[in-house]
N, C-alpha and C positions, 0 to 999 in steps of 0.2 A: 531177224532182229540183228541189228549191227553191234559189233563188238565195242564195248565201252573203252575208251583210251584212259590208260592210267599213267601217271608219271611215277616211275620208280627210280631207284638208284642207277639201274643200268640204262634207262632210257636214253639219256644224252649220249652215252658212250656207243650204244648201238647206232643211234642216229649218225654219229660221227663216222663209224666204220661204213655205214651205208653210202654216206656221201663220199667218203675216200674212195670206195670201190668205183663209184660213178666217175669220179674226176681223174683217177689214175691212168686211165687209157688215153686221156688227151694231152697229158703234159708229164713232165718228170715228177718223180714220187715227192719231192720236197714241196713243189708247187701245189700238188694234189692235196698234201696235208695241210698246208696253209690255207687253201680255198675251203677244205671240208671243215676246218676249225672255224672260219669266219661264218659259213653257212649255219653250223651247229649252233654257235653263239646267237645268230639272228633267230633261229628257230626256237631256241630256249627262251629268248626274250618275249617272242609272241605267245608261245605256249603258256608261259607263266603269267602273262598279262590276263589271258582269258580264263585261265584256271583260278588265279586269285580273284578275279571278278565274280566267277561262279560260286566260289566258297563264300565270300562275303555277301553275295546275293541271298544265298540260303539263310544265313544267319538273319539278315535285315528283313527278309519277307517273312520268316517264320517267327520272328519277335512280334510283328504287328498282326499277322494272321496265323495264329497257332492251329486253327482248325483246317488250314488248306492241306489237301491230301499230298502227301510227300511223293506219291507217284506222279504228281504233275510238275514237280519241280524241273524235271528234264525238259518239259514244253516251255516253261518260263525261261529255262536256260537258252533254249533256241531263240526265244524272243530277245533275251539280253544279247547274245552274240550277233544276232542280225543288226540290232541296233548299234552296237559297238562298231559294226563294220559299215553300216549304211549312212548313219547319221553324219559322221564327219565328211562323206563325199557329197552331202547335200540333201539326203532324203529327209522328208518330214516325219518326225516321229509319230505323228497322229496317223499317218498312213500305215505305217508298220503296226501300229496298236490295232487299227481296224482290220488289217490283213489277218492277224493272229486271232483276233476276236471272231472273225467270220470262219476261218478254216478250222481253228482248233477249239473254239469255244471258250478261250481264256477270259478272265475277268479283266475288264478294263481298268478298274480301280487298282487291281494289283500291279498291272503293267505300268500304269502311270506312277505308282509308288516306286517300282523298280528303277525308273528313270530319274528319280530323285535321290538315288542312293549316293551317299558322300563318296568322293574319291573316283567317281565314274568318269573317265576321260573321253570326251567325244571330240577331241581336236585331231586334225589330221596330222600324219607322221611328218616330221620335218624333211625327210628325204623324199625328194620327188625325182623320178627318173624322166628324162627326156629323151626322145628318140628323133633322129633326123630322118625324114621321109622324103624320098624323092618321088615327084608326081610324074 
């Protein structure tokens, strides 16, 4: 069983230290600190986005389906995260629902209800990186 990730008071600081150690060997310490701060801020923004969506999903789903086994919330969380990642890139939500329905036996109506959750953002990130490739 994998370890559950928890966001604690020291999580951001530990991630900043880890990224600083990664970048300090490639540049001077001031640049490494600046880069590690930027990387940590970006990581915190993504981590918070998924964490908040999961916490809201639990309340949203259990309000409508109070008899849903709480042990299955992790499976529905997997569905939510996959949808949050794949739908903005052009994936069909119905295909994702079918996949989770077939593989994990999740209820279609619950997954469709999750996708109607208010505040769920399926838009692409505004930052897109472009690379110059030489053929």
